[in-house]
PLY file of the C-alpha trace (Angstrom):
ply
format ascii 1.0
element vertex 204
property float x
property float y
property float z
element edge 203
property int vertex1
property int vertex2
end_header
0.00 0.00 0.00
1.20 3.49 -0.88
-0.70 6.39 0.75
-2.21 9.07 -1.50
-2.36 12.83 -1.02
-5.95 12.50 0.18
-4.76 10.17 2.94
-2.24 12.73 4.23
-4.84 15.49 4.00
-7.17 13.52 6.27
-4.38 12.92 8.77
-3.72 16.68 8.90
-7.43 17.22 9.33
-7.32 14.98 12.40
-4.59 17.18 13.87
-6.57 20.34 13.03
-9.65 19.23 14.99
-7.60 18.54 18.12
-7.56 22.16 19.46
-11.36 22.71 19.17
-12.00 19.40 20.93
-9.58 20.38 23.68
-11.44 23.64 24.20
-14.87 21.96 24.32
-13.79 19.06 26.53
-10.22 18.60 27.74
-6.75 17.78 26.49
-7.03 14.04 27.12
-10.25 13.76 25.14
-8.63 15.75 22.34
-5.67 13.36 22.13
-7.89 10.27 22.18
-10.17 11.72 19.52
-7.23 12.52 17.23
-5.72 9.06 17.67
-9.04 7.38 16.99
-9.59 9.51 13.89
-6.12 8.65 12.53
-6.56 4.94 13.22
-9.84 4.96 11.30
-8.21 6.78 8.36
-5.30 4.30 8.26
-7.70 1.35 8.40
-9.82 2.75 5.57
-6.69 3.36 3.46
-5.52 -0.23 3.91
-8.98 -1.52 3.02
-9.14 0.80 -0.01
-5.81 -0.50 -1.36
-6.75 -4.14 -0.76
-10.02 -3.77 -2.66
-8.06 -2.91 -5.82
-6.87 -6.54 -6.05
-10.34 -7.66 -7.12
-10.35 -5.15 -10.01
-6.69 -4.56 -10.80
-5.82 -3.74 -14.39
-4.10 -6.15 -16.74
-0.94 -4.87 -18.42
0.96 -6.46 -21.29
4.00 -5.17 -23.15
3.90 -5.75 -26.89
6.58 -8.29 -27.74
9.74 -6.38 -28.60
11.52 -7.19 -31.84
14.81 -5.81 -33.17
15.47 -2.18 -32.21
17.58 0.38 -34.07
20.47 2.57 -32.92
20.00 6.33 -33.17
16.23 6.12 -33.70
13.23 6.62 -31.40
11.81 3.12 -30.98
8.21 2.94 -29.80
7.30 0.63 -26.91
3.60 -0.16 -26.38
1.85 -1.32 -23.21
-1.73 -2.58 -23.49
-3.80 -1.90 -20.36
-7.21 -3.46 -19.72
-9.48 -2.25 -16.91
-11.94 -4.44 -15.03
-15.35 -3.46 -13.63
-14.45 -0.04 -12.21
-12.73 3.20 -13.16
-8.95 2.77 -12.98
-6.45 5.53 -12.24
-3.01 4.05 -12.89
0.71 4.78 -12.97
3.06 2.39 -14.77
6.84 2.04 -14.67
8.36 -0.22 -17.32
11.87 -1.35 -16.40
13.67 -0.58 -19.67
17.51 -0.62 -19.94
18.86 2.38 -18.03
21.50 2.97 -20.73
18.85 4.35 -23.09
17.15 7.72 -23.29
13.39 7.47 -22.68
10.53 9.85 -23.48
8.27 9.04 -20.49
9.77 7.25 -17.46
6.32 7.02 -15.85
3.12 6.36 -17.82
-0.20 7.55 -16.40
-3.78 6.96 -17.48
-7.43 6.85 -16.51
-9.41 3.94 -17.90
-13.17 3.60 -18.01
-14.62 0.32 -16.66
-14.15 -2.67 -19.00
-12.03 -0.68 -21.45
-8.62 -1.13 -23.07
-6.03 1.54 -23.75
-2.55 1.53 -25.28
0.13 3.56 -23.50
3.36 4.23 -25.39
6.82 5.63 -24.82
9.97 5.75 -26.94
13.54 4.74 -26.22
16.63 5.97 -28.05
19.48 3.42 -28.02
23.00 4.70 -28.65
24.82 1.36 -28.77
24.18 -2.06 -30.27
24.04 -5.38 -28.45
21.53 -7.30 -26.34
19.76 -5.57 -23.46
17.39 -6.69 -20.71
13.88 -5.36 -20.15
12.67 -6.07 -16.63
9.25 -6.38 -15.03
6.41 -3.86 -15.23
5.49 -2.03 -12.01
1.86 -0.91 -11.70
0.11 1.37 -9.22
-3.66 1.66 -9.16
-5.57 4.08 -6.93
-8.27 2.73 -4.65
-11.90 3.64 -5.22
-11.93 6.07 -2.28
-8.64 7.66 -3.36
-6.91 6.95 -0.04
-4.11 4.62 -1.19
-2.43 3.01 -4.17
-2.18 -0.73 -4.64
1.31 -1.51 -5.97
2.43 -4.71 -7.73
4.80 -6.03 -10.41
4.01 -7.99 -13.55
6.71 -10.45 -14.72
7.85 -9.31 -18.19
11.58 -9.98 -18.44
12.83 -10.00 -22.02
16.18 -9.71 -23.80
16.11 -7.53 -26.91
18.74 -7.04 -29.62
19.67 -3.55 -30.83
21.03 -3.26 -34.37
22.22 -0.47 -36.68
19.45 1.57 -38.30
18.59 -0.64 -41.28
16.16 1.91 -42.76
18.95 4.47 -42.98
21.26 1.83 -44.47
18.69 1.03 -47.15
18.33 4.73 -48.04
22.12 5.06 -48.25
22.37 1.98 -50.50
19.72 3.38 -52.87
21.58 6.69 -53.17
24.84 4.91 -53.95
23.13 2.71 -56.55
21.61 5.75 -58.26
24.98 7.49 -58.33
26.73 4.46 -59.83
24.10 4.10 -62.59
24.36 7.76 -63.50
20.78 8.72 -62.67
21.88 11.03 -59.88
24.39 13.79 -60.53
27.43 13.54 -58.35
28.16 16.87 -56.73
31.44 16.08 -55.00
33.61 13.01 -54.96
34.40 13.68 -51.34
30.74 13.29 -50.48
30.59 9.94 -52.31
33.59 8.69 -50.37
31.87 9.59 -47.13
28.78 7.59 -48.09
30.86 4.51 -48.93
32.57 4.87 -45.56
29.16 4.94 -43.86
28.14 1.81 -45.76
31.30 0.00 -44.64
30.64 1.10 -41.06
27.15 -0.39 -41.12
28.43 -3.61 -42.66
31.05 -3.93 -39.94
28.44 -3.27 -37.23
26.12 -5.98 -38.50
28.85 -8.65 -38.52
0 1
1 2
2 3
3 4
4 5
5 6
6 7
7 8
8 9
9 10
10 11
11 12
12 13
13 14
14 15
15 16
16 17
17 18
18 19
19 20
20 21
21 22
22 23
23 24
24 25
25 26
26 27
27 28
28 29
29 30
30 31
31 32
32 33
33 34
34 35
35 36
36 37
37 38
38 39
39 40
40 41
41 42
42 43
43 44
44 45
45 46
46 47
47 48
48 49
49 50
50 51
51 52
52 53
53 54
54 55
55 56
56 57
57 58
58 59
59 60
60 61
61 62
62 63
63 64
64 65
65 66
66 67
67 68
68 69
69 70
70 71
71 72
72 73
73 74
74 75
75 76
76 77
77 78
78 79
79 80
80 81
81 82
82 83
83 84
84 85
85 86
86 87
87 88
88 89
89 90
90 91
91 92
92 93
93 94
94 95
95 96
96 97
97 98
98 99
99 100
100 101
101 102
102 103
103 104
104 105
105 106
106 107
107 108
108 109
109 110
110 111
111 112
112 113
113 114
114 115
115 116
116 117
117 118
118 119
119 120
120 121
121 122
122 123
123 124
124 125
125 126
126 127
127 128
128 129
129 130
130 131
131 132
132 133
133 134
134 135
135 136
136 137
137 138
138 139
139 140
140 141
141 142
142 143
143 144
144 145
145 146
146 147
147 148
148 149
149 150
150 151
151 152
152 153
153 154
154 155
155 156
156 157
157 158
158 159
159 160
160 161
161 162
162 163
163 164
164 165
165 166
166 167
167 168
168 169
169 170
170 171
171 172
172 173
173 174
174 175
175 176
176 177
177 178
178 179
179 180
180 181
181 182
182 183
183 184
184 185
185 186
186 187
187 188
188 189
189 190
190 191
191 192
192 193
193 194
194 195
195 196
196 197
197 198
198 199
199 200
200 201
201 202
202 203
């Protein structure tokens, strides 16, 4: 269970009512009243978080295929709500070496609905990298606490050179060699061949 802002607000409210109660009755009654109020709030928060288990959302990461260096690769999480409104926060444990657009994904799902949440990662090196589990937080119906759990989703994903860019480069070189594209500078052509060799070396 993770307390919400509403939970802390109610605890402060319990402290705020202590002075008026002390004036009307006495200090001992004020302390007992505040303690009782806080105990009730804590109990309701625990119950609120536990109730989420019966209606917790289902989250699935779309199976990751080959990713490309130097490109924003989209990652999709499919979230399905059960029989009640779902306010959620999701943390996908992507490789920390990569830049990411949204470290935390948030959403509000209507009952019995499905929504796709996406973020992008930007790899800067090739190799094989581990994705971990998916951490989910869902707010209780009364808004007093979050139910927090993890979904097993470990996966190893390979990152390769940007094949789309390589294809574009190969087409340009082919057009130049067949004479259908005017060559502006030989130095530029040499650079393109160097890029092509670099990609070929990276793939091997």
